[in-house]
PyMOL Python script that loads the backbone (N, CA, C, O; Angstrom):
from pymol import cmd

cmd.read_pdbstr("""\
ATOM      1  N   GLY A   1      14.656  20.537 -33.748  1.00  0.00           N
ATOM      2  CA  GLY A   1      14.100  19.938 -32.533  1.00  0.00           C
ATOM      3  C   GLY A   1      12.792  19.210 -32.801  1.00  0.00           C
ATOM      4  O   GLY A   1      12.345  19.099 -33.943  1.00  0.00           O
ATOM      5  N   LEU A   2      12.207  18.731 -31.756  1.00  0.00           N
ATOM      6  CA  LEU A   2      10.942  17.999 -31.868  1.00  0.00           C
ATOM      7  C   LEU A   2       9.780  18.954 -32.067  1.00  0.00           C
ATOM      8  O   LEU A   2       9.776  20.059 -31.524  1.00  0.00           O
ATOM      9  N   PRO A   3       8.809  18.535 -32.836  1.00  0.00           N
ATOM     10  CA  PRO A   3       7.607  19.372 -32.977  1.00  0.00           C
ATOM     11  C   PRO A   3       6.901  19.508 -31.631  1.00  0.00           C
ATOM     12  O   PRO A   3       6.949  18.611 -30.790  1.00  0.00           O
ATOM     13  N   LYS A   4       6.245  20.654 -31.450  1.00  0.00           N
ATOM     14  CA  LYS A   4       5.587  20.961 -30.174  1.00  0.00           C
ATOM     15  C   LYS A   4       4.587  19.871 -29.766  1.00  0.00           C
ATOM     16  O   LYS A   4       4.506  19.491 -28.598  1.00  0.00           O
ATOM     17  N   GLU A   5       3.824  19.373 -30.760  1.00  0.00           N
ATOM     18  CA  GLU A   5       2.809  18.359 -30.448  1.00  0.00           C
ATOM     19  C   GLU A   5       3.454  17.124 -29.832  1.00  0.00           C
ATOM     20  O   GLU A   5       2.947  16.549 -28.869  1.00  0.00           O
ATOM     21  N   LYS A   6       4.588  16.733 -30.414  1.00  0.00           N
ATOM     22  CA  LYS A   6       5.259  15.531 -29.918  1.00  0.00           C
ATOM     23  C   LYS A   6       5.759  15.744 -28.491  1.00  0.00           C
ATOM     24  O   LYS A   6       5.656  14.850 -27.651  1.00  0.00           O
ATOM     25  N   LEU A   7       6.300  16.931 -28.224  1.00  0.00           N
ATOM     26  CA  LEU A   7       6.783  17.240 -26.880  1.00  0.00           C
ATOM     27  C   LEU A   7       5.634  17.199 -25.882  1.00  0.00           C
ATOM     28  O   LEU A   7       5.780  16.661 -24.784  1.00  0.00           O
ATOM     29  N   GLU A   8       4.495  17.766 -26.259  1.00  0.00           N
ATOM     30  CA  GLU A   8       3.330  17.767 -25.369  1.00  0.00           C
ATOM     31  C   GLU A   8       2.887  16.345 -25.094  1.00  0.00           C
ATOM     32  O   GLU A   8       2.543  15.991 -23.966  1.00  0.00           O
ATOM     33  N   TRP A   9       2.899  15.522 -26.158  1.00  0.00           N
ATOM     34  CA  TRP A   9       2.489  14.129 -26.060  1.00  0.00           C
ATOM     35  C   TRP A   9       3.394  13.384 -25.069  1.00  0.00           C
ATOM     36  O   TRP A   9       2.922  12.622 -24.225  1.00  0.00           O
ATOM     37  N   VAL A  10       4.705  13.625 -25.194  1.00  0.00           N
ATOM     38  CA  VAL A  10       5.672  12.990 -24.289  1.00  0.00           C
ATOM     39  C   VAL A  10       5.426  13.447 -22.856  1.00  0.00           C
ATOM     40  O   VAL A  10       5.454  12.636 -21.931  1.00  0.00           O
ATOM     41  N   ASN A  11       5.189  14.732 -22.673  1.00  0.00           N
ATOM     42  CA  ASN A  11       4.935  15.266 -21.332  1.00  0.00           C
ATOM     43  C   ASN A  11       3.664  14.682 -20.737  1.00  0.00           C
ATOM     44  O   ASN A  11       3.607  14.364 -19.549  1.00  0.00           O
ATOM     45  N   ASN A  12       2.634  14.544 -21.589  1.00  0.00           N
ATOM     46  CA  ASN A  12       1.372  13.977 -21.115  1.00  0.00           C
ATOM     47  C   ASN A  12       1.569  12.540 -20.654  1.00  0.00           C
ATOM     48  O   ASN A  12       1.012  12.120 -19.640  1.00  0.00           O
ATOM     49  N   ILE A  13       2.369  11.793 -21.410  1.00  0.00           N
ATOM     50  CA  ILE A  13       2.636  10.401 -21.039  1.00  0.00           C
ATOM     51  C   ILE A  13       3.402  10.347 -19.726  1.00  0.00           C
ATOM     52  O   ILE A  13       3.137   9.488 -18.885  1.00  0.00           O
ATOM     53  N   LYS A  14       4.350  11.261 -19.548  1.00  0.00           N
ATOM     54  CA  LYS A  14       5.106  11.308 -18.289  1.00  0.00           C
ATOM     55  C   LYS A  14       4.168  11.585 -17.125  1.00  0.00           C
ATOM     56  O   LYS A  14       4.238  10.921 -16.091  1.00  0.00           O
ATOM     57  N   LYS A  15       3.287  12.572 -17.296  1.00  0.00           N
ATOM     58  CA  LYS A  15       2.342  12.926 -16.229  1.00  0.00           C
ATOM     59  C   LYS A  15       1.442  11.742 -15.912  1.00  0.00           C
ATOM     60  O   LYS A  15       1.191  11.425 -14.750  1.00  0.00           O
ATOM     61  N   LEU A  16       0.964  11.099 -16.961  1.00  0.00           N
ATOM     62  CA  LEU A  16       0.082   9.945 -16.803  1.00  0.00           C
ATOM     63  C   LEU A  16       0.807   8.847 -16.026  1.00  0.00           C
ATOM     64  O   LEU A  16       0.254   8.263 -15.095  1.00  0.00           O
ATOM     65  N   TRP A  17       2.032   8.578 -16.414  1.00  0.00           N
ATOM     66  CA  TRP A  17       2.837   7.537 -15.781  1.00  0.00           C
ATOM     67  C   TRP A  17       3.058   7.843 -14.301  1.00  0.00           C
ATOM     68  O   TRP A  17       2.940   6.958 -13.453  1.00  0.00           O
ATOM     69  N   ILE A  18       3.380   9.109 -13.995  1.00  0.00           N
ATOM     70  CA  ILE A  18       3.595   9.514 -12.597  1.00  0.00           C
ATOM     71  C   ILE A  18       2.313   9.309 -11.799  1.00  0.00           C
ATOM     72  O   ILE A  18       2.341   8.812 -10.673  1.00  0.00           O
ATOM     73  N   THR A  19       1.187   9.698 -12.398  1.00  0.00           N
ATOM     74  CA  THR A  19      -0.108   9.549 -11.726  1.00  0.00           C
ATOM     75  C   THR A  19      -0.404   8.084 -11.459  1.00  0.00           C
ATOM     76  O   THR A  19      -0.823   7.715 -10.362  1.00  0.00           O
ATOM     77  N   ILE A  20      -0.183   7.255 -12.467  1.00  0.00           N
ATOM     78  CA  ILE A  20      -0.436   5.818 -12.327  1.00  0.00           C
ATOM     79  C   ILE A  20       0.446   5.237 -11.226  1.00  0.00           C
ATOM     80  O   ILE A  20      -0.017   4.448 -10.402  1.00  0.00           O
ATOM     81  N   ARG A  21       1.711   5.630 -11.217  1.00  0.00           N
ATOM     82  CA  ARG A  21       2.626   5.121 -10.191  1.00  0.00           C
ATOM     83  C   ARG A  21       2.170   5.525  -8.797  1.00  0.00           C
ATOM     84  O   ARG A  21       2.255   4.734  -7.858  1.00  0.00           O
ATOM     85  N   LYS A  22       1.682   6.766  -8.661  1.00  0.00           N
ATOM     86  CA  LYS A  22       1.191   7.237  -7.361  1.00  0.00           C
ATOM     87  C   LYS A  22      -0.006   6.408  -6.924  1.00  0.00           C
ATOM     88  O   LYS A  22      -0.114   6.015  -5.762  1.00  0.00           O
ATOM     89  N   LEU A  23      -0.904   6.146  -7.870  1.00  0.00           N
ATOM     90  CA  LEU A  23      -2.100   5.359  -7.558  1.00  0.00           C
ATOM     91  C   LEU A  23      -1.723   3.951  -7.131  1.00  0.00           C
ATOM     92  O   LEU A  23      -2.268   3.419  -6.164  1.00  0.00           O
ATOM     93  N   ILE A  24      -0.788   3.351  -7.857  1.00  0.00           N
ATOM     94  CA  ILE A  24      -0.350   1.992  -7.538  1.00  0.00           C
ATOM     95  C   ILE A  24       0.268   1.974  -6.143  1.00  0.00           C
ATOM     96  O   ILE A  24      -0.017   1.080  -5.346  1.00  0.00           O
ATOM     97  N   LYS A  25       1.100   2.947  -5.853  1.00  0.00           N
ATOM     98  CA  LYS A  25       1.750   3.044  -4.548  1.00  0.00           C
ATOM     99  C   LYS A  25       0.692   3.134  -3.451  1.00  0.00           C
ATOM    100  O   LYS A  25       0.786   2.458  -2.426  1.00  0.00           O
ATOM    101  N   ARG A  26      -0.317   3.977  -3.678  1.00  0.00           N
ATOM    102  CA  ARG A  26      -1.377   4.170  -2.702  1.00  0.00           C
ATOM    103  C   ARG A  26      -2.109   2.853  -2.451  1.00  0.00           C
ATOM    104  O   ARG A  26      -2.409   2.502  -1.309  1.00  0.00           O
ATOM    105  N   GLU A  27      -2.390   2.135  -3.534  1.00  0.00           N
ATOM    106  CA  GLU A  27      -3.080   0.850  -3.421  1.00  0.00           C
ATOM    107  C   GLU A  27      -2.236  -0.146  -2.635  1.00  0.00           C
ATOM    108  O   GLU A  27      -2.747  -0.866  -1.777  1.00  0.00           O
ATOM    109  N   LEU A  28      -0.940  -0.180  -2.937  1.00  0.00           N
ATOM    110  CA  LEU A  28      -0.038  -1.105  -2.250  1.00  0.00           C
ATOM    111  C   LEU A  28       0.004  -0.798  -0.757  1.00  0.00           C
ATOM    112  O   LEU A  28      -0.033  -1.707   0.073  1.00  0.00           O
ATOM    113  N   ILE A  29       0.082   0.486  -0.423  1.00  0.00           N
ATOM    114  CA  ILE A  29       0.122   0.901   0.981  1.00  0.00           C
ATOM    115  C   ILE A  29      -1.174   0.487   1.670  1.00  0.00           C
ATOM    116  O   ILE A  29      -1.161   0.001   2.801  1.00  0.00           O
ATOM    117  N   ARG A  30      -2.301   0.688   0.969  1.00  0.00           N
ATOM    118  CA  ARG A  30      -3.599   0.330   1.532  1.00  0.00           C
ATOM    119  C   ARG A  30      -3.655  -1.174   1.809  1.00  0.00           C
ATOM    120  O   ARG A  30      -4.122  -1.601   2.865  1.00  0.00           O
ATOM    121  N   GLU A  31      -3.179  -1.965   0.858  1.00  0.00           N
ATOM    122  CA  GLU A  31      -3.170  -3.427   1.019  1.00  0.00           C
ATOM    123  C   GLU A  31      -2.298  -3.831   2.199  1.00  0.00           C
ATOM    124  O   GLU A  31      -2.670  -4.692   2.996  1.00  0.00           O
ATOM    125  N   LYS A  32      -1.130  -3.196   2.299  1.00  0.00           N
ATOM    126  CA  LYS A  32      -0.205  -3.505   3.391  1.00  0.00           C
ATOM    127  C   LYS A  32      -0.843  -3.194   4.730  1.00  0.00           C
ATOM    128  O   LYS A  32      -0.744  -3.983   5.670  1.00  0.00           O
ATOM    129  N   LYS A  33      -1.503  -2.037   4.821  1.00  0.00           N
ATOM    130  CA  LYS A  33      -2.149  -1.637   6.069  1.00  0.00           C
ATOM    131  C   LYS A  33      -3.214  -2.652   6.453  1.00  0.00           C
ATOM    132  O   LYS A  33      -3.351  -3.010   7.623  1.00  0.00           O
ATOM    133  N   LYS A  34      -3.972  -3.116   5.456  1.00  0.00           N
ATOM    134  CA  LYS A  34      -5.011  -4.114   5.704  1.00  0.00           C
ATOM    135  C   LYS A  34      -4.390  -5.382   6.269  1.00  0.00           C
ATOM    136  O   LYS A  34      -4.897  -5.965   7.228  1.00  0.00           O
ATOM    137  N   GLU A  35      -3.293  -5.797   5.663  1.00  0.00           N
ATOM    138  CA  GLU A  35      -2.591  -7.008   6.068  1.00  0.00           C
ATOM    139  C   GLU A  35      -2.093  -6.877   7.510  1.00  0.00           C
ATOM    140  O   GLU A  35      -2.270  -7.780   8.327  1.00  0.00           O
ATOM    141  N   ILE A  36      -1.470  -5.737   7.802  1.00  0.00           N
ATOM    142  CA  ILE A  36      -0.927  -5.490   9.139  1.00  0.00           C
ATOM    143  C   ILE A  36      -2.059  -5.492  10.163  1.00  0.00           C
ATOM    144  O   ILE A  36      -1.940  -6.083  11.236  1.00  0.00           O
ATOM    145  N   LYS A  37      -3.158  -4.822   9.816  1.00  0.00           N
ATOM    146  CA  LYS A  37      -4.308  -4.751  10.708  1.00  0.00           C
ATOM    147  C   LYS A  37      -4.816  -6.158  10.993  1.00  0.00           C
ATOM    148  O   LYS A  37      -5.140  -6.500  12.131  1.00  0.00           O
ATOM    149  N   HIS A  38      -4.878  -6.954   9.957  1.00  0.00           N
ATOM    150  CA  HIS A  38      -5.356  -8.326  10.077  1.00  0.00           C
ATOM    151  C   HIS A  38      -4.442  -9.129  11.006  1.00  0.00           C
ATOM    152  O   HIS A  38      -4.920  -9.870  11.864  1.00  0.00           O
ATOM    153  N   LYS A  39      -3.142  -8.980  10.834  1.00  0.00           N
ATOM    154  CA  LYS A  39      -2.180  -9.702  11.672  1.00  0.00           C
ATOM    155  C   LYS A  39      -2.312  -9.287  13.127  1.00  0.00           C
ATOM    156  O   LYS A  39      -2.255 -10.124  14.028  1.00  0.00           O
ATOM    157  N   ILE A  40      -2.490  -7.986  13.355  1.00  0.00           N
ATOM    158  CA  ILE A  40      -2.641  -7.479  14.722  1.00  0.00           C
ATOM    159  C   ILE A  40      -3.902  -8.067  15.348  1.00  0.00           C
ATOM    160  O   ILE A  40      -3.890  -8.489  16.505  1.00  0.00           O
ATOM    161  N   GLU A  41      -4.990  -8.093  14.578  1.00  0.00           N
ATOM    162  CA  GLU A  41      -6.247  -8.646  15.085  1.00  0.00           C
ATOM    163  C   GLU A  41      -6.084 -10.117  15.427  1.00  0.00           C
ATOM    164  O   GLU A  41      -6.570 -10.579  16.460  1.00  0.00           O
ATOM    165  N   LEU A  42      -5.400 -10.851  14.557  1.00  0.00           N
ATOM    166  CA  LEU A  42      -5.165 -12.272  14.809  1.00  0.00           C
ATOM    167  C   LEU A  42      -4.366 -12.455  16.096  1.00  0.00           C
ATOM    168  O   LEU A  42      -4.678 -13.318  16.916  1.00  0.00           O
ATOM    169  N   ARG A  43      -3.336 -11.636  16.260  1.00  0.00           N
ATOM    170  CA  ARG A  43      -2.480 -11.737  17.440  1.00  0.00           C
ATOM    171  C   ARG A  43      -3.276 -11.435  18.703  1.00  0.00           C
ATOM    172  O   ARG A  43      -3.134 -12.128  19.710  1.00  0.00           O
ATOM    173  N   GLN A  44      -4.113 -10.403  18.653  1.00  0.00           N
ATOM    174  CA  GLN A  44      -4.917 -10.032  19.818  1.00  0.00           C
ATOM    175  C   GLN A  44      -5.894 -11.157  20.161  1.00  0.00           C
ATOM    176  O   GLN A  44      -6.119 -11.476  21.328  1.00  0.00           O
ATOM    177  N   GLU A  45      -6.462 -11.743  19.116  1.00  0.00           N
ATOM    178  CA  GLU A  45      -7.394 -12.844  19.297  1.00  0.00           C
ATOM    179  C   GLU A  45      -6.669 -14.002  19.979  1.00  0.00           C
ATOM    180  O   GLU A  45      -7.177 -14.610  20.921  1.00  0.00           O
ATOM    181  N   PHE A  46      -5.481 -14.286  19.483  1.00  0.00           N
ATOM    182  CA  PHE A  46      -4.672 -15.380  20.018  1.00  0.00           C
ATOM    183  C   PHE A  46      -4.339 -15.118  21.489  1.00  0.00           C
ATOM    184  O   PHE A  46      -4.432 -16.015  22.328  1.00  0.00           O
ATOM    185  N   LEU A  47      -3.955 -13.886  21.782  1.00  0.00           N
ATOM    186  CA  LEU A  47      -3.594 -13.528  23.156  1.00  0.00           C
ATOM    187  C   LEU A  47      -4.797 -13.631  24.084  1.00  0.00           C
ATOM    188  O   LEU A  47      -4.659 -14.045  25.235  1.00  0.00           O
ATOM    189  N   SER A  48      -5.957 -13.264  23.599  1.00  0.00           N
ATOM    190  CA  SER A  48      -7.144 -13.284  24.445  1.00  0.00           C
ATOM    191  C   SER A  48      -7.646 -14.706  24.683  1.00  0.00           C
ATOM    192  O   SER A  48      -8.381 -14.950  25.640  1.00  0.00           O
ATOM    193  N   THR A  49      -7.257 -15.646  23.821  1.00  0.00           N
ATOM    194  CA  THR A  49      -7.702 -17.029  24.004  1.00  0.00           C
ATOM    195  C   THR A  49      -6.642 -17.869  24.712  1.00  0.00           C
ATOM    196  O   THR A  49      -6.898 -19.013  25.085  1.00  0.00           O
ATOM    197  N   LYS A  50      -5.466 -17.306  24.893  1.00  0.00           N
ATOM    198  CA  LYS A  50      -4.372 -18.015  25.555  1.00  0.00           C
ATOM    199  C   LYS A  50      -4.691 -18.237  27.027  1.00  0.00           C
ATOM    200  O   LYS A  50      -5.252 -17.356  27.678  1.00  0.00           O
ATOM    201  N   PRO A  51      -4.344 -19.390  27.550  1.00  0.00           N
ATOM    202  CA  PRO A  51      -4.549 -19.613  28.990  1.00  0.00           C
ATOM    203  C   PRO A  51      -3.746 -18.595  29.808  1.00  0.00           C
ATOM    204  O   PRO A  51      -2.653 -18.189  29.412  1.00  0.00           O
ATOM    205  N   LYS A  52      -4.291 -18.199  30.928  1.00  0.00           N
ATOM    206  CA  LYS A  52      -3.684 -17.139  31.727  1.00  0.00           C
ATOM    207  C   LYS A  52      -2.263 -17.486  32.174  1.00  0.00           C
ATOM    208  O   LYS A  52      -1.394 -16.614  32.142  1.00  0.00           O
ATOM    209  N   HIS A  53      -1.997 -18.707  32.584  1.00  0.00           N
ATOM    210  CA  HIS A  53      -0.666 -19.055  33.101  1.00  0.00           C
ATOM    211  C   HIS A  53       0.421 -18.883  32.046  1.00  0.00           C
ATOM    212  O   HIS A  53       1.591 -18.695  32.382  1.00  0.00           O
ATOM    213  N   MET A  54       0.037 -18.946  30.763  1.00  0.00           N
ATOM    214  CA  MET A  54       1.017 -18.741  29.694  1.00  0.00           C
ATOM    215  C   MET A  54       1.366 -17.264  29.562  1.00  0.00           C
ATOM    216  O   MET A  54       2.502 -16.913  29.242  1.00  0.00           O
ATOM    217  N   ILE A  55       0.389 -16.407  29.808  1.00  0.00           N
ATOM    218  CA  ILE A  55       0.612 -14.958  29.686  1.00  0.00           C
ATOM    219  C   ILE A  55       1.500 -14.477  30.836  1.00  0.00           C
ATOM    220  O   ILE A  55       2.355 -13.612  30.644  1.00  0.00           O
ATOM    221  N   ASP A  56       1.298 -15.035  32.017  1.00  0.00           N
ATOM    222  CA  ASP A  56       2.041 -14.602  33.202  1.00  0.00           C
ATOM    223  C   ASP A  56       3.540 -14.818  33.084  1.00  0.00           C
ATOM    224  O   ASP A  56       4.323 -14.077  33.678  1.00  0.00           O
ATOM    225  N   LYS A  57       3.933 -15.804  32.341  1.00  0.00           N
ATOM    226  CA  LYS A  57       5.368 -16.111  32.215  1.00  0.00           C
ATOM    227  C   LYS A  57       6.135 -14.991  31.540  1.00  0.00           C
ATOM    228  O   LYS A  57       7.348 -15.095  31.359  1.00  0.00           O
TER     229      LYS A  57
END
""", "prot")
cmd.dss("prot")
cmd.show_as("cartoon", "prot")
cmd.util.cbc("prot")
cmd.orient("prot")
């Protein structure tokens, strides 16, 4: 079989990879939330500047 050191090394790389993937996922989610928040703010701004007769329809 594989020497113990090599197995530990492989396991460490797996753990590292999982951690990195989690971090990347978290960053992506954060970016998405920012984007969504921005879109909502833009929409609210647009709605608040819209003439009233357009909203009533």
